[in-house]
N, CA and C atoms as an extended XYZ file, in Angstrom:
330
Properties=species:S:1:pos:R:3:atomname:S:1:resname:S:1:resid:I:1 pbc="F F F"
N       -19.967       11.840      -48.770 N   UNK     1
C       -20.358       10.940      -49.680 CA  UNK     1
C       -21.028       10.015      -48.622 C   UNK     1
N       -22.458        9.678      -48.128 N   UNK     2
C       -23.008        9.293      -48.247 CA  UNK     2
C       -22.779        7.864      -47.534 C   UNK     2
N       -23.359        7.106      -46.382 N   UNK     3
C       -22.959        5.910      -45.633 CA  UNK     3
C       -22.910        5.020      -47.331 C   UNK     3
N       -24.018        5.312      -47.882 N   UNK     4
C       -23.853        4.368      -49.095 CA  UNK     4
C       -23.691        5.162      -50.819 C   UNK     4
N       -22.735        4.618      -51.302 N   UNK     5
C       -22.753        5.542      -52.441 CA  UNK     5
C       -23.927        5.944      -53.474 C   UNK     5
N       -24.845        4.619      -53.452 N   UNK     6
C       -26.161        3.758      -54.162 CA  UNK     6
C       -26.726        3.603      -52.930 C   UNK     6
N       -28.528        3.420      -53.351 N   UNK     7
C       -28.977        2.991      -52.481 CA  UNK     7
C       -29.623        2.252      -54.089 C   UNK     7
N       -30.114        0.946      -53.924 N   UNK     8
C       -31.631        0.473      -54.530 CA  UNK     8
C       -33.001       -0.219      -53.733 C   UNK     8
N       -33.804        0.637      -54.820 N   UNK     9
C       -35.430        0.694      -54.022 CA  UNK     9
C       -35.579       -1.100      -55.102 C   UNK     9
N       -35.937       -1.795      -54.388 N   UNK    10
C       -37.195       -2.592      -55.576 CA  UNK    10
C       -37.800       -2.878      -55.012 C   UNK    10
N       -39.708       -2.518      -55.438 N   UNK    11
C       -41.148       -2.421      -55.309 CA  UNK    11
C       -41.042       -3.795      -55.309 C   UNK    11
N       -41.089       -5.044      -54.491 N   UNK    12
C       -41.952       -6.069      -53.929 CA  UNK    12
C       -43.187       -6.209      -53.832 C   UNK    12
N       -43.818       -5.166      -53.830 N   UNK    13
C       -45.222       -5.544      -54.080 CA  UNK    13
C       -45.867       -6.358      -54.483 C   UNK    13
N       -47.172       -7.454      -53.443 N   UNK    14
C       -48.024       -7.831      -54.430 CA  UNK    14
C       -49.317       -7.713      -53.940 C   UNK    14
N       -49.678       -7.122      -54.766 N   UNK    15
C       -51.181       -6.414      -54.814 CA  UNK    15
C       -52.652       -8.132      -54.652 C   UNK    15
N       -53.261       -7.832      -52.972 N   UNK    16
C       -54.359       -9.294      -52.994 CA  UNK    16
C       -55.534       -8.455      -54.157 C   UNK    16
N       -55.437       -7.431      -55.113 N   UNK    17
C       -56.936       -7.424      -55.439 CA  UNK    17
C       -56.481       -8.196      -57.007 C   UNK    17
N       -55.579       -8.822      -57.221 N   UNK    18
C       -55.518       -9.400      -58.560 CA  UNK    18
C       -55.549       -8.077      -59.612 C   UNK    18
N       -54.440       -6.821      -59.707 N   UNK    19
C       -54.043       -5.986      -60.277 CA  UNK    19
C       -52.969       -6.108      -60.180 C   UNK    19
N       -52.225       -5.248      -61.195 N   UNK    20
C       -50.772       -5.904      -62.342 CA  UNK    20
C       -49.897       -5.575      -60.688 C   UNK    20
N       -48.651       -5.975      -60.719 N   UNK    21
C       -47.796       -5.691      -59.969 CA  UNK    21
C       -46.490       -5.850      -59.599 C   UNK    21
N       -45.664       -5.288      -58.910 N   UNK    22
C       -44.260       -5.784      -59.296 CA  UNK    22
C       -43.983       -7.388      -59.046 C   UNK    22
N       -44.395       -7.591      -58.135 N   UNK    23
C       -43.991       -9.201      -57.927 CA  UNK    23
C       -44.514       -9.926      -58.574 C   UNK    23
N       -45.433       -9.863      -59.498 N   UNK    24
C       -46.142      -10.092      -60.956 CA  UNK    24
C       -44.597      -10.157      -61.351 C   UNK    24
N       -44.031       -9.309      -62.023 N   UNK    25
C       -42.671       -9.306      -62.828 CA  UNK    25
C       -41.542      -10.260      -62.106 C   UNK    25
N       -41.828      -10.625      -60.752 N   UNK    26
C       -40.144      -11.435      -60.437 CA  UNK    26
C       -39.722      -10.976      -59.581 C   UNK    26
N       -40.235       -9.377      -59.045 N   UNK    27
C       -39.150       -8.688      -58.563 CA  UNK    27
C       -38.179       -9.352      -57.161 C   UNK    27
N       -38.865       -9.783      -56.205 N   UNK    28
C       -37.649      -10.199      -55.127 CA  UNK    28
C       -36.643      -11.291      -55.889 C   UNK    28
N       -36.892      -12.441      -56.966 N   UNK    29
C       -36.107      -13.042      -57.316 CA  UNK    29
C       -35.469      -11.945      -57.633 C   UNK    29
N       -35.037      -11.308      -58.858 N   UNK    30
C       -34.433      -10.173      -59.671 CA  UNK    30
C       -33.338       -9.711      -58.718 C   UNK    30
N       -34.166       -9.023      -57.656 N   UNK    31
C       -33.790       -8.481      -56.880 CA  UNK    31
C       -32.350       -9.201      -55.514 C   UNK    31
N       -33.064      -10.387      -55.627 N   UNK    32
C       -31.934      -11.059      -54.982 CA  UNK    32
C       -30.771      -11.607      -55.952 C   UNK    32
N       -31.520      -11.726      -57.132 N   UNK    33
C       -30.076      -11.335      -58.553 CA  UNK    33
C       -29.213      -10.574      -58.097 C   UNK    33
N       -30.127       -9.448      -57.973 N   UNK    34
C       -28.890       -8.304      -58.085 CA  UNK    34
C       -27.861       -8.312      -56.636 C   UNK    34
N       -28.660       -8.076      -55.697 N   UNK    35
C       -27.987       -8.263      -54.475 CA  UNK    35
C       -26.092       -9.276      -54.320 C   UNK    35
N       -26.601       -9.858      -54.925 N   UNK    36
C       -26.173      -11.487      -54.755 CA  UNK    36
C       -24.616      -10.719      -55.936 C   UNK    36
N       -24.881      -10.257      -57.198 N   UNK    37
C       -24.240       -9.778      -58.298 CA  UNK    37
C       -23.452       -8.276      -57.021 C   UNK    37
N       -23.705       -7.691      -57.050 N   UNK    38
C       -22.978       -7.006      -56.720 CA  UNK    38
C       -22.233       -7.121      -55.394 C   UNK    38
N       -23.020       -7.666      -54.443 N   UNK    39
C       -21.798       -9.153      -54.280 CA  UNK    39
C       -20.562       -9.045      -54.263 C   UNK    39
N       -20.905      -10.331      -55.649 N   UNK    40
C       -19.782      -10.514      -56.069 CA  UNK    40
C       -18.616      -10.105      -56.775 C   UNK    40
N       -19.105       -8.858      -57.406 N   UNK    41
C       -18.254       -7.487      -57.488 CA  UNK    41
C       -17.253       -6.773      -56.181 C   UNK    41
N       -18.175       -6.920      -54.948 N   UNK    42
C       -17.207       -6.905      -53.811 CA  UNK    42
C       -18.179       -4.887      -53.194 C   UNK    42
N       -19.195       -5.216      -53.871 N   UNK    43
C       -19.620       -3.894      -53.988 CA  UNK    43
C       -21.026       -3.372      -53.501 C   UNK    43
N       -21.353       -4.218      -52.293 N   UNK    44
C       -22.796       -5.014      -51.380 CA  UNK    44
C       -22.227       -4.499      -49.769 C   UNK    44
N       -21.815       -2.891      -49.685 N   UNK    45
C       -21.409       -3.377      -48.365 CA  UNK    45
C       -21.455       -1.498      -48.082 C   UNK    45
N       -21.290       -0.618      -47.169 N   UNK    46
C       -21.317        0.420      -46.357 CA  UNK    46
C       -20.084        1.139      -47.430 C   UNK    46
N       -20.396        2.497      -48.427 N   UNK    47
C       -19.325        2.838      -48.093 CA  UNK    47
C       -19.197        2.862      -50.577 C   UNK    47
N       -20.191        1.852      -50.443 N   UNK    48
C       -20.870        1.417      -51.376 CA  UNK    48
C       -21.797        1.331      -51.562 C   UNK    48
N       -22.886        0.054      -52.053 N   UNK    49
C       -24.033       -0.028      -52.723 CA  UNK    49
C       -24.763       -0.674      -51.569 C   UNK    49
N       -25.908       -0.480      -51.504 N   UNK    50
C       -27.016       -1.305      -50.412 CA  UNK    50
C       -28.551       -1.450      -51.467 C   UNK    50
N       -28.986       -3.173      -51.778 N   UNK    51
C       -30.703       -3.217      -52.273 CA  UNK    51
C       -31.120       -3.390      -50.624 C   UNK    51
N       -32.601       -2.516      -51.276 N   UNK    52
C       -33.496       -2.399      -50.322 CA  UNK    52
C       -34.926       -2.915      -50.912 C   UNK    52
N       -35.422       -4.065      -49.757 N   UNK    53
C       -36.872       -4.162      -50.724 CA  UNK    53
C       -37.893       -3.157      -50.413 C   UNK    53
N       -38.820       -3.057      -51.095 N   UNK    54
C       -39.921       -1.861      -50.136 CA  UNK    54
C       -41.241       -2.329      -50.942 C   UNK    54
N       -41.772       -1.514      -50.146 N   UNK    55
C       -43.635       -2.067      -50.534 CA  UNK    55
C       -44.024       -1.100      -51.633 C   UNK    55
N       -44.964       -0.786      -52.434 N   UNK    56
C       -45.196       -0.357      -53.561 CA  UNK    56
C       -45.056        0.935      -53.965 C   UNK    56
N       -44.240        1.455      -54.762 N   UNK    57
C       -43.789        2.400      -55.435 CA  UNK    57
C       -44.762        3.653      -55.575 C   UNK    57
N       -45.572        2.615      -55.902 N   UNK    58
C       -46.329        3.596      -57.376 CA  UNK    58
C       -46.347        3.776      -58.247 C   UNK    58
N       -46.250        3.115      -59.377 N   UNK    59
C       -45.241        2.860      -60.646 CA  UNK    59
C       -45.942        1.133      -60.993 C   UNK    59
N       -47.118        0.908      -60.811 N   UNK    60
C       -47.585       -0.156      -60.780 CA  UNK    60
C       -47.813       -1.242      -62.527 C   UNK    60
N       -48.157       -0.165      -63.229 N   UNK    61
C       -47.955       -0.271      -64.099 CA  UNK    61
C       -47.005        0.182      -65.554 C   UNK    61
N       -45.440        0.292      -64.191 N   UNK    62
C       -43.891       -0.222      -64.935 CA  UNK    62
C       -43.848       -1.019      -64.477 C   UNK    62
N       -44.042       -1.526      -64.008 N   UNK    63
C       -43.101       -2.960      -62.378 CA  UNK    63
C       -42.511       -4.486      -63.758 C   UNK    63
N       -41.460       -4.495      -63.797 N   UNK    64
C       -41.460       -4.117      -61.490 CA  UNK    64
C       -40.570       -2.598      -61.779 C   UNK    64
N       -40.352       -2.020      -60.332 N   UNK    65
C       -39.208       -0.937      -61.191 CA  UNK    65
C       -38.110       -0.871      -59.838 C   UNK    65
N       -37.297       -0.547      -59.865 N   UNK    66
C       -36.513        0.004      -59.276 CA  UNK    66
C       -35.922        1.481      -58.495 C   UNK    66
N       -35.845        2.195      -57.920 N   UNK    67
C       -35.846        3.613      -57.582 CA  UNK    67
C       -34.171        3.622      -57.135 C   UNK    67
N       -33.198        4.890      -58.086 N   UNK    68
C       -31.911        4.789      -57.275 CA  UNK    68
C       -31.542        6.083      -56.996 C   UNK    68
N       -31.030        5.956      -55.693 N   UNK    69
C       -30.369        6.951      -54.792 CA  UNK    69
C       -29.116        7.558      -54.679 C   UNK    69
N       -28.924        8.384      -54.468 N   UNK    70
C       -29.135        9.576      -54.133 CA  UNK    70
C       -29.215       10.055      -55.311 C   UNK    70
N       -28.920        9.728      -56.370 N   UNK    71
C       -30.099        9.794      -58.087 CA  UNK    71
C       -31.637       10.106      -58.167 C   UNK    71
N       -32.145        9.305      -57.630 N   UNK    72
C       -33.453        9.492      -57.841 CA  UNK    72
C       -34.217        9.080      -58.964 C   UNK    72
N       -32.738        8.004      -59.927 N   UNK    73
C       -34.020        8.290      -61.053 CA  UNK    73
C       -34.205        6.183      -61.710 C   UNK    73
N       -35.268        6.618      -61.360 N   UNK    74
C       -36.587        5.549      -61.878 CA  UNK    74
C       -36.270        4.713      -63.154 C   UNK    74
N       -35.795        2.986      -62.490 N   UNK    75
C       -35.709        1.809      -64.520 CA  UNK    75
C       -36.921        0.811      -64.147 C   UNK    75
N       -37.142        0.535      -65.223 N   UNK    76
C       -38.316       -0.885      -65.250 CA  UNK    76
C       -37.462       -1.760      -65.333 C   UNK    76
N       -37.749       -3.231      -65.125 N   UNK    77
C       -36.585       -4.175      -65.517 CA  UNK    77
C       -37.240       -5.524      -65.790 C   UNK    77
N       -36.937       -6.512      -66.366 N   UNK    78
C       -37.964       -7.711      -66.696 CA  UNK    78
C       -37.210       -8.934      -66.733 C   UNK    78
N       -35.423       -8.480      -66.644 N   UNK    79
C       -33.956      -10.003      -66.835 CA  UNK    79
C       -33.331       -9.418      -66.419 C   UNK    79
N       -32.826      -10.799      -65.798 N   UNK    80
C       -30.948      -10.596      -64.826 CA  UNK    80
C       -30.680       -9.739      -66.182 C   UNK    80
N       -29.930       -9.553      -67.410 N   UNK    81
C       -29.558       -8.846      -68.461 CA  UNK    81
C       -29.421       -7.194      -67.857 C   UNK    81
N       -31.185       -6.873      -67.871 N   UNK    82
C       -31.043       -5.257      -67.341 CA  UNK    82
C       -30.760       -4.936      -65.758 C   UNK    82
N       -31.252       -5.622      -65.225 N   UNK    83
C       -30.096       -6.306      -64.277 CA  UNK    83
C       -28.769       -5.644      -64.474 C   UNK    83
N       -28.191       -7.241      -65.051 N   UNK    84
C       -26.546       -6.717      -64.967 CA  UNK    84
C       -26.050       -5.134      -65.917 C   UNK    84
N       -27.259       -4.366      -67.239 N   UNK    85
C       -27.254       -3.529      -67.348 CA  UNK    85
C       -27.445       -2.179      -66.474 C   UNK    85
N       -27.994       -2.401      -65.285 N   UNK    86
C       -27.951       -1.754      -64.792 CA  UNK    86
C       -26.905       -1.199      -63.403 C   UNK    86
N       -26.526       -2.092      -63.277 N   UNK    87
C       -25.212       -2.722      -61.916 CA  UNK    87
C       -23.799       -2.056      -62.933 C   UNK    87
N       -24.461       -2.713      -64.249 N   UNK    88
C       -22.583       -2.260      -64.812 CA  UNK    88
C       -22.215       -0.774      -65.266 C   UNK    88
N       -23.921        0.113      -65.913 N   UNK    89
C       -23.498        1.309      -66.676 CA  UNK    89
C       -24.252        2.363      -65.571 C   UNK    89
N       -24.758        1.549      -64.384 N   UNK    90
C       -25.468        2.935      -63.677 CA  UNK    90
C       -24.048        2.962      -61.961 C   UNK    90
N       -24.570        1.906      -61.579 N   UNK    91
C       -23.468        1.668      -60.491 CA  UNK    91
C       -21.585        2.037      -60.670 C   UNK    91
N       -21.118        1.667      -61.648 N   UNK    92
C       -20.162        0.705      -62.228 CA  UNK    92
C       -19.389        2.397      -62.546 C   UNK    92
N       -20.403        2.844      -63.357 N   UNK    93
C       -20.228        3.640      -64.827 CA  UNK    93
C       -20.723        4.723      -64.430 C   UNK    93
N       -21.830        4.829      -63.862 N   UNK    94
C       -22.299        6.507      -63.534 CA  UNK    94
C       -23.275        7.041      -64.577 C   UNK    94
N       -23.202        5.971      -65.488 N   UNK    95
C       -24.098        6.231      -66.099 CA  UNK    95
C       -25.545        5.876      -66.318 C   UNK    95
N       -27.028        6.679      -66.610 N   UNK    96
C       -28.681        6.005      -66.696 CA  UNK    96
C       -28.200        5.130      -68.143 C   UNK    96
N       -28.957        4.370      -67.904 N   UNK    97
C       -29.785        3.169      -68.926 CA  UNK    97
C       -30.384        3.448      -69.275 C   UNK    97
N       -30.382        4.365      -70.496 N   UNK    98
C       -31.503        4.722      -71.381 CA  UNK    98
C       -33.284        3.757      -71.831 C   UNK    98
N       -32.611        2.456      -72.501 N   UNK    99
C       -33.525        2.080      -72.410 CA  UNK    99
C       -34.148        1.445      -71.320 C   UNK    99
N       -33.581        2.016      -70.437 N   UNK   100
C       -34.689        1.186      -69.599 CA  UNK   100
C       -35.506        2.160      -68.405 C   UNK   100
N       -35.075        3.517      -68.521 N   UNK   101
C       -35.076        4.669      -68.092 CA  UNK   101
C       -36.879        4.843      -67.575 C   UNK   101
N       -37.148        4.962      -66.366 N   UNK   102
C       -38.438        6.075      -66.499 CA  UNK   102
C       -38.444        7.215      -66.045 C   UNK   102
N       -39.935        7.796      -66.141 N   UNK   103
C       -39.650        9.609      -66.075 CA  UNK   103
C       -39.537        9.131      -64.852 C   UNK   103
N       -39.162       10.767      -64.034 N   UNK   104
C       -39.072       10.729      -62.598 CA  UNK   104
C       -40.296       11.222      -61.817 C   UNK   104
N       -40.864       12.236      -62.852 N   UNK   105
C       -42.375       12.783      -62.764 CA  UNK   105
C       -42.827       12.221      -62.496 C   UNK   105
N       -44.532       12.921      -61.734 N   UNK   106
C       -45.543       11.880      -61.906 CA  UNK   106
C       -46.548       12.555      -63.464 C   UNK   106
N       -47.829       11.164      -62.559 N   UNK   107
C       -48.211       11.005      -64.204 CA  UNK   107
C       -48.585       12.664      -64.389 C   UNK   107
N       -48.953       12.887      -65.352 N   UNK   108
C       -49.556       14.222      -66.288 CA  UNK   108
C       -48.487       15.449      -65.883 C   UNK   108
N       -46.961       15.358      -65.470 N   UNK   109
C       -46.243       16.056      -65.226 CA  UNK   109
C       -45.212       16.461      -66.219 C   UNK   109
N       -45.670       14.997      -67.061 N   UNK   110
C       -43.557       14.938      -68.041 CA  UNK   110
C       -44.117       15.401      -69.353 C   UNK   110
């Protein structure tokens, strides 16, 4: 196992052009919610789980989005319930949340 079992990368990018972006979907607040929930569960630490803020992941039309490594599973989310489901099913049980899962393939490849 690596330094972290799971790393969650949350796109919080804000586009200045007025085009759709993850920041429009409350991404930063929902990332903060996820981090606090993981801390409450005692798993936001080395050897377990880490949340990371990142710039554009180039999935603006699907946003807000996050990707979980090492599996490379992409999710869209809109609510705290979506975040709860991702944590409870993916992080705690190792099960993909199919209703929120996005394709891992670039456009035109899926």
